[in-house]
C-alpha positions, 0 to 999 in steps of 0.5 A, a space after each residue: 496414166 492418172 492425172 497429177 492432182 493439183 492444189 492451190 493455197 492462196 489463189 491470189 492475183 498472180 496465180 490467177 493471172 499466170 499459173 492457173 492459165 498456163 496449167 489449164 491450157 498447156 498441161 493435160 496431165 493435170 487435174 484442178 482439185 482443190 483451191 483455198 483463199 480468203 473471200 468466199 465470193 471470189 473463192 467460189 468464182 475461182 472454183 467455177 472458173 477453173 473446175 476445181 472440185 473442192 474450194 475452201 478458205 481453210 488450206 488444210 482442206 486442200 491438202 486433205 483432198 489428196 494432192 500430188 502438186 501444190 501451188 503456194 501463192 499466199 501472203 509471204 508470212 504464210 509460205 513456210 506454213 503452207 509449203 511445209 504442210 504440202 510437202 509433208 502431205 506428199 506433194 511436190 511444191 512450187 512456192 511464190 517469191 520470196 520464199 519466206 520472210 525468215 531464213 530459218 523457215 526457208 532452210 527448214 523448207 529446203 531441207 524438209 523437201 530433201 528429207 521427204 524426197 519432194 521437189 521444192 521450187 521457188 517462183 523465179 520465172 526468169 531463171 527458166 527463159 532461154 536467155 538465162 539458160 544461155 547465161 548459166 551455160 556460159 558461166 558453167 562451160 566458159 566461166 570467168 575464174 574466181 568471182 571478185 566483184 559483181 554489180 546488180 541493179 533492178 528497177 520495176 513498176 511497183 511504186 503505186 503498188 508499194 504505196 497502196 494506190 494501184 496494182 502492178 501492171 500484170 495483175 489479174 483484173 478479176 482478183 486485184 492484189 490486196 494492198 496489205 499483202 505487199 505493203 504490211 511488213 508483218 505479211 510481206 516482210 518489207 517493200 521493194 527488196 522482198 517484191 522485186 530483188 528477190 528476182 535479181 538475187 535469184 538470177 545473180 546467185 543462181 549464175 554465180 553460186 555465190 553465198 553472201 556472208 555480210 551485208 550493209 543496207 540503206 533504204 528509202 521510203 518516200 511519201 511516208 510509204 509503209 514499206 521501202 520503195 528504194 534499196 542500196 546494198 553492199 555485200 560480201 560473199 564467201 571467198 572474199 568477193 564483194 558486190 553492190 545491189 540496188 533497187 527502185 520503184 519505177 512509175 507505171 507505164 515508164 519504158 513500157 513497164 519493162 523491168 530494168 535488171 542488169 548484172 555485171 560480174 568481174 572474175 580473175 580470168 574474165 567478165 560477164 554481163 547480162 542486161 535483161 532490159 536491153 537484151 545483152 548477154 556477153 562473157 569475156 575470158 582472158 586472152 581473147 574469148 568474147 561471146 555474145 550469143 544471139 538473142 530473140 527480140 524481147 528475150 528479157 521480158 519477164 514471165 513465169 511460164 517456166 516454174 509451173 511447168 518444171 513442177 509438173 515435169 519433175 513430179 512426173 519424173 521427167 529429166 528436167 532441171 529445177 532452176 529455182 531450187 529451195 536452196 537458192 530460195 533460201 540464199 536469197 532470203 538470207 540476203 533480204 533478212 540481212 538488208 532489213 536487219 542492217 537498216 534496223 541496227 544501222 550496221 553491217 550484218 553478218 549472215 550465219 547460214 543454216 545451209 548444210 
């Protein structure tokens, strides 16, 4: 059987540190065909290291090479342009998070993939891990009734990254992240919310199937940071549920750089708790159902192994689940966009969704 032809648009630090090694060492079904990024010297080095046939600073050369699957890991500002072009070229696409900056663009990608019959995945690595699959199973099979309230918290070692004084701990030393990719709002859309709360929302909205309708947010940018380091958010969802979300830029080496990510949910018939820092998973359903599945040590550690493998399997026609579909990415973008609009306007902000 012919191999899947892989194209990469935006071979940045995370793509080189995570996606390419994973596909290179574990997927014989994939042929590395074409890669694009800015910087001719680094581009040539990546071409040589990973055996790409074509390397160009123009992403259209990647599409012209004829590809079956595409990794889009360019700066967020370009995700819509690059991912839509790849979909229209016939490729199944994995796009880095956040999916886009604007909700209109995010929903356009989701609708385009559906119209063309292409698979679209967002790079929410946690959603594919065993702890998250177990959490999803609990919420689907046991449930907690109608959701009434949730609390979502996240903190991670992004302080230096967002200040432009360093990289994130898992960055590739060969391709250190360019500071402006993270701390220029024109490229990133913002700070901690875009860089990390997109992960938290990707988990919370996946497990609860909630859809936000109103948001009020506060943000803090100490040290004259170009983007916010800390976020505090209040949300209302369809059906009347309310919730809070907060995020903070922790220091490098604090807690061995392990992410803090916790979700607590109260429903009409029970409660749910997920804590990835402490490896805790619990569901209570009245009157006496208490479920605490056994978890492996470090079950909550982050990796992004799942999304690229799911991309390959789906492109091959295998019966696997897309745990980070386009609609999920678009719902997270809706919340993030509303947060920044709320801060700008100093007001409760309404989400006018384009989900069909």
